[in-house]
Backbone as CSV, one residue per row, in Angstrom:
resi,resn,N_x,N_y,N_z,CA_x,CA_y,CA_z,C_x,C_y,C_z
1,MET,134.258,67.564,150.366,133.954,67.263,149.064,132.464,67.027,147.809
2,GLN,132.471,68.221,147.475,130.729,68.413,146.890,130.700,67.140,145.846
3,THR,131.803,67.695,145.395,130.982,66.194,143.663,132.983,65.626,143.411
4,LEU,132.679,64.032,143.200,133.356,63.279,143.041,133.723,63.221,141.055
5,LYS,134.762,63.070,140.541,134.732,63.009,138.861,134.941,61.639,138.964
6,ASP,135.530,60.659,139.346,136.009,59.212,138.266,135.663,58.711,139.645
7,PRO,134.700,58.233,139.965,134.388,56.963,140.758,134.939,55.812,141.121
8,ALA,136.724,55.447,139.809,137.314,54.890,140.348,138.411,55.423,141.856
9,GLN,138.815,56.640,141.934,138.481,57.184,142.712,138.006,57.342,144.490
10,SER,137.310,57.141,144.526,136.200,56.785,145.327,136.633,56.828,146.966
11,GLN,137.906,56.166,146.960,138.671,55.541,148.367,139.720,56.954,148.466
12,TRP,140.063,57.577,147.415,141.352,58.559,147.634,140.854,59.756,148.746
13,THR,141.860,60.084,149.633,141.960,61.503,150.000,140.496,62.245,149.273
14,ARG,139.699,62.620,150.375,138.930,63.750,149.725,138.736,64.564,150.713
15,GLY,139.811,64.604,151.638,139.846,66.154,152.237,141.343,66.530,152.531
16,PHE,141.991,67.793,152.602,142.703,68.726,153.048,143.139,69.641,153.359
17,ASN,144.206,69.999,153.112,144.346,71.358,154.520,144.971,72.511,153.219
18,LEU,144.373,74.025,153.276,144.705,74.659,152.522,145.648,75.360,153.272
19,ALA,147.174,76.166,153.397,147.824,77.061,154.204,146.798,78.645,154.168
20,ARG,146.647,79.057,152.935,146.555,80.631,152.879,145.424,80.685,152.282
21,ILE,144.616,81.356,151.962,143.485,82.077,151.377,143.552,83.255,150.905
22,LYS,143.198,84.146,150.318,142.902,85.333,149.893,142.796,85.642,148.362
23,PRO,141.846,87.164,148.923,140.886,86.939,147.587,142.139,87.455,146.881
24,VAL,141.042,87.666,145.533,142.217,88.445,144.750,141.906,90.087,143.313
25,ASP,140.335,89.915,143.751,139.767,90.939,143.147,138.800,91.732,144.403
26,ASP,138.698,92.885,144.360,137.627,93.903,144.795,136.385,93.341,145.388
27,GLN,135.518,92.739,144.517,134.613,92.240,144.861,134.314,90.745,145.218
28,LYS,135.743,89.669,145.644,136.212,88.958,146.547,135.111,87.492,146.111
29,THR,135.051,87.336,144.751,134.512,86.128,143.315,136.346,85.523,143.420
30,GLN,137.000,85.669,143.480,138.376,85.320,143.142,138.570,84.736,144.381
31,TRP,139.390,83.529,144.561,140.718,83.669,145.912,141.330,83.104,145.071
32,GLU,142.838,83.168,145.932,144.435,82.292,145.808,144.068,81.795,147.124
33,VAL,144.595,80.057,146.755,144.911,79.530,147.813,146.560,79.058,147.659
34,SER,146.475,78.445,149.187,147.947,77.817,148.887,148.643,76.893,149.721
35,GLY,149.100,76.071,149.528,148.205,74.345,150.194,149.322,73.506,149.482
36,GLU,148.989,72.057,150.579,149.442,70.895,149.573,148.406,70.158,149.504
37,ILE,148.181,69.871,148.203,146.801,68.937,147.723,147.845,67.164,147.759
38,PRO,146.966,66.741,148.147,148.251,64.890,148.724,147.936,64.357,147.271
39,ALA,148.886,63.593,147.101,149.125,62.903,145.484,147.939,62.299,145.089
40,TYR,147.727,62.192,146.035,146.046,60.968,145.856,145.247,60.840,146.362
41,ALA,145.201,62.627,145.723,143.546,62.969,146.052,142.945,62.982,144.957
42,ALA,141.469,62.643,145.352,140.625,62.476,144.155,140.167,63.718,143.700
43,SER,140.102,63.243,142.060,139.540,64.580,140.978,137.952,64.556,141.428
44,GLY,137.280,66.261,141.277,136.168,66.247,141.627,136.436,68.064,142.267
45,ILE,135.736,68.209,142.592,134.977,69.308,143.525,134.950,70.230,145.044
46,TYR,135.661,70.389,145.850,135.908,70.576,146.894,135.181,72.386,147.121
47,GLN,135.123,71.694,148.518,134.298,73.159,148.876,135.184,73.853,150.542
48,LEU,135.162,74.791,150.964,136.211,75.609,151.710,134.811,75.475,153.096
49,THR,135.147,74.134,154.228,133.856,74.383,155.452,134.455,74.792,156.553
50,SER,136.378,75.090,157.002,136.288,75.295,157.679,138.339,76.229,157.386
51,ALA,138.216,77.103,158.389,139.048,78.158,158.811,139.582,77.811,159.744
52,TRP,140.709,77.902,160.024,141.345,77.788,161.281,142.657,78.623,161.207
53,SER,143.004,79.514,162.800,143.833,80.810,162.673,144.717,80.465,163.990
54,ASN,145.395,81.147,164.048,146.657,81.031,165.620,147.658,82.078,165.679
55,VAL,147.600,82.866,167.194,148.542,84.160,167.591,149.360,82.788,168.883
56,ALA,150.437,82.726,168.528,151.538,81.857,169.963,151.040,80.733,170.099
57,GLU,149.789,80.318,172.189,149.241,79.139,171.713,147.868,79.514,171.368
58,LEU,147.499,81.106,171.524,145.613,80.847,171.054,146.045,80.110,169.675
59,GLY,145.098,79.233,169.914,144.103,79.029,168.061,142.099,79.059,168.367
60,LYS,142.281,79.636,166.979,140.522,79.041,166.798,140.283,78.729,165.558
61,SER,138.914,77.947,165.537,138.289,77.260,164.475,137.384,77.447,164.020
62,TYR,137.424,77.850,162.588,135.601,78.717,162.518,135.437,78.087,161.219
63,ASP,133.910,77.950,161.137,133.397,77.503,160.366,133.134,78.198,159.201
64,TRP,132.646,77.481,157.667,132.610,79.111,156.543,132.144,78.164,155.814
65,PRO,131.265,78.789,154.511,130.982,80.578,154.757,130.023,80.802,155.579
66,PRO,130.776,82.457,156.692,130.805,82.304,157.996,128.901,83.874,157.478
67,PRO,127.948,83.853,157.915,127.037,84.617,156.896,127.735,85.867,156.254
68,GLY,127.092,85.824,155.330,127.070,87.231,154.382,128.551,87.272,153.184
69,ARG,129.355,85.858,153.602,130.178,85.292,152.854,130.151,83.837,151.708
70,PRO,130.674,84.539,150.698,130.652,83.380,149.746,131.922,81.968,149.728
71,GLU,131.230,80.848,149.271,130.930,79.507,149.166,131.898,80.267,148.256
72,ILE,133.932,78.997,148.758,134.876,78.882,147.952,135.027,77.711,147.425
73,SER,135.087,77.176,146.406,134.815,75.836,145.829,136.508,76.281,145.246
74,LEU,136.584,74.778,145.280,138.065,74.466,144.224,138.593,72.755,143.803
75,THR,138.382,72.741,142.297,138.493,71.780,141.968,139.836,71.300,141.578
76,VAL,140.224,69.670,141.512,141.294,68.741,141.174,141.221,68.490,140.743
77,SER,141.784,67.909,139.235,142.342,67.487,138.212,143.523,66.478,138.798
78,ASN,142.949,64.632,138.803,144.522,64.025,139.300,144.309,62.650,138.436
79,ASP,144.683,63.002,137.137,145.417,61.761,136.352,145.879,60.845,136.948
80,LYS,146.866,60.905,137.969,146.971,59.454,138.777,146.525,57.846,138.510
81,GLN,146.803,57.183,138.223,146.740,55.799,138.398,146.070,55.341,140.259
82,ASP,145.711,54.167,140.270,145.686,53.160,141.478,146.412,52.600,141.834
83,PRO,147.158,52.862,142.322,148.613,51.933,142.527,147.937,50.405,143.782
84,LEU,147.221,50.624,143.819,146.866,49.435,144.395,145.351,48.324,143.794
85,ARG,146.148,47.529,143.360,145.212,46.676,143.238,143.772,46.182,143.575
86,PRO,142.726,46.117,143.031,141.537,45.509,143.599,141.997,44.812,144.111
87,LEU,141.245,44.436,145.041,141.020,43.357,146.271,139.954,42.484,145.641
88,GLU,140.063,41.068,145.261,139.576,39.974,144.829,139.915,38.819,145.171
89,ASP,140.203,38.484,146.235,140.057,37.317,147.034,140.365,37.409,147.839
90,ILE,139.709,37.002,149.368,140.475,36.796,150.433,140.070,34.877,151.557
91,THR,141.736,34.815,151.497,141.541,34.082,152.397,141.605,33.499,153.621
92,LEU,140.691,32.949,154.418,140.720,33.397,155.651,142.108,31.898,156.715
93,LEU,142.620,32.159,157.343,142.932,30.677,157.873,142.439,30.469,159.673
94,LYS,142.694,29.783,159.809,142.628,29.370,160.989,143.931,29.579,162.059
95,GLU,143.911,29.860,162.655,144.717,29.847,164.156,144.807,28.428,164.519
96,LYS,146.127,28.226,164.300,146.507,26.847,165.457,146.701,26.865,167.447
């Protein structure tokens, strides 16, 4: 994640996988991505940092962007409220 929009979401998911990415224009300045963004992904700007592909049992991982290719950023807006209350107190119990 490059930028966190809401500090209250700082402990929410800050990374996820996208299944497919492809350019939508010839200049490759706009891209289409598909995949599932977790329900509690933090709002902010994410940057694609790696790509992975496989054929049969062969798999390869690549750092992104490779030389000469643009960085790819994705903005996530999540208006969900945190379902977990803040931790206010802890009581330590002595084992018997």
